[in-house]
C-alpha positions in Angstrom: 0.0 0.0 0.0 1.3 3.4 -0.9 1.7 6.1 1.7 -0.9 8.2 -0.2 -3.4 5.4 0.1 -2.8 5.1 3.8 -3.3 8.9 4.3 -6.5 8.7 2.3 -7.8 5.8 4.4 -7.0 7.5 7.7 -8.5 10.8 6.5 -11.8 9.3 5.3 -12.2 7.2 8.5 -11.3 10.3 10.6 -14.0 12.4 8.8 -16.6 9.6 9.3 -15.6 9.3 12.9 -16.3 13.1 13.5 -19.6 12.8 11.7 -20.5 9.8 13.9 -19.6 11.7 17.1 -21.7 14.6 16.1 -24.6 12.4 15.1 -24.4 10.5 18.4 -24.3 13.7 20.4 -27.5 14.8 18.7 -29.2 11.4 19.4 -28.0 11.4 23.0 -29.3 14.9 23.7 -32.6 14.4 21.7 -33.5 11.3 23.7 -31.8 12.4 27.0 -29.9 9.2 27.1 -27.4 10.3 29.7 -30.1 10.5 32.3 -31.8 7.2 31.1 -28.6 5.2 31.2 -27.3 5.5 34.7 -25.0 2.5 34.7 -21.7 3.6 33.2 -20.9 0.3 31.6 -24.3 0.1 29.9 -24.0 3.7 28.8 -20.6 3.1 27.2 -21.8 -0.1 25.5 -24.9 1.7 24.0 -22.7 4.7 22.8 -20.2 2.4 21.1 -23.0 0.4 19.5 -24.6 3.6 18.3 -21.2 4.7 16.9 -20.7 1.4 15.1 -24.2 1.4 13.5 -24.0 5.1 12.6 -20.5 4.7 11.2 -21.6 1.7 9.1 -24.6 3.6 7.7 -22.5 6.7 6.9 -19.8 4.7 5.2 -22.3 2.6 3.2 -24.1 5.7 1.8 -20.8 7.6 1.2 -20.2 5.9 -2.1 -17.9 8.5 -3.5 -15.4 7.9 -0.7 -15.6 4.2 -0.1 -12.1 3.0 0.4 -10.4 0.6 -2.0 -8.5 -0.9 0.9 -11.8 -2.3 2.3 -13.8 -2.7 -0.9 -11.2 -4.8 -2.7 -11.1 -7.3 0.1 -14.7 -7.3 1.3 -18.2 -6.8 -0.2 -19.9 -3.5 0.5 -21.8 -4.7 3.5 -18.8 -6.2 5.3 -16.7 -3.1 4.4 -19.4 -0.9 5.9 -19.6 -2.9 9.1 -15.8 -2.8 9.5 -15.7 0.9 8.9 -18.4 1.4 11.5 -16.5 -0.6 14.0 -13.3 1.3 13.3 -15.0 4.7 13.9 -17.1 3.6 17.0 -14.3 4.5 19.4 -14.1 8.1 18.4 -12.2 10.3 16.1 -9.2 11.1 18.3 -7.1 8.1 17.4 -7.6 8.8 13.7 -6.5 12.4 14.0 -3.4 11.3 15.9 -2.7 8.6 13.4 -3.1 11.0 10.4 -0.7 13.4 12.0 1.8 10.6 12.5 1.5 9.5 8.9 1.7 13.0 7.6 4.9 13.6 9.5 6.3 10.4 8.2 5.4 11.5 4.6 7.2 14.9 5.3 10.3 13.1 6.6 10.3 10.8 3.5 10.1 13.8 1.2 12.9 15.5 3.0 15.2 12.5 2.6 14.5 12.3 -1.1 15.6 16.0 -1.6 
């Protein structure tokens, strides 16, 4: 896999993760889920499941930006579920990973000059 493909993969997943976080915040506030889910373990489970489902839906309907890395190995449904699971933990890790890969790309370009 080329570095550019990796950057594209991380960027798309990161953007979907942000969309999922915002969508989940809207759902949580609209249905007052923080008050209804008093048990912290149950609340985290529900929020992660919401993230996985929302992420899968966003990825599936985001046809222009479906990733070759997933779609060449899996059918569209499995790729959507995998993308949903990847973004269910939040966007922070994807932003950090994108920054790392971008710095790696800059270092690689500097060594080529």
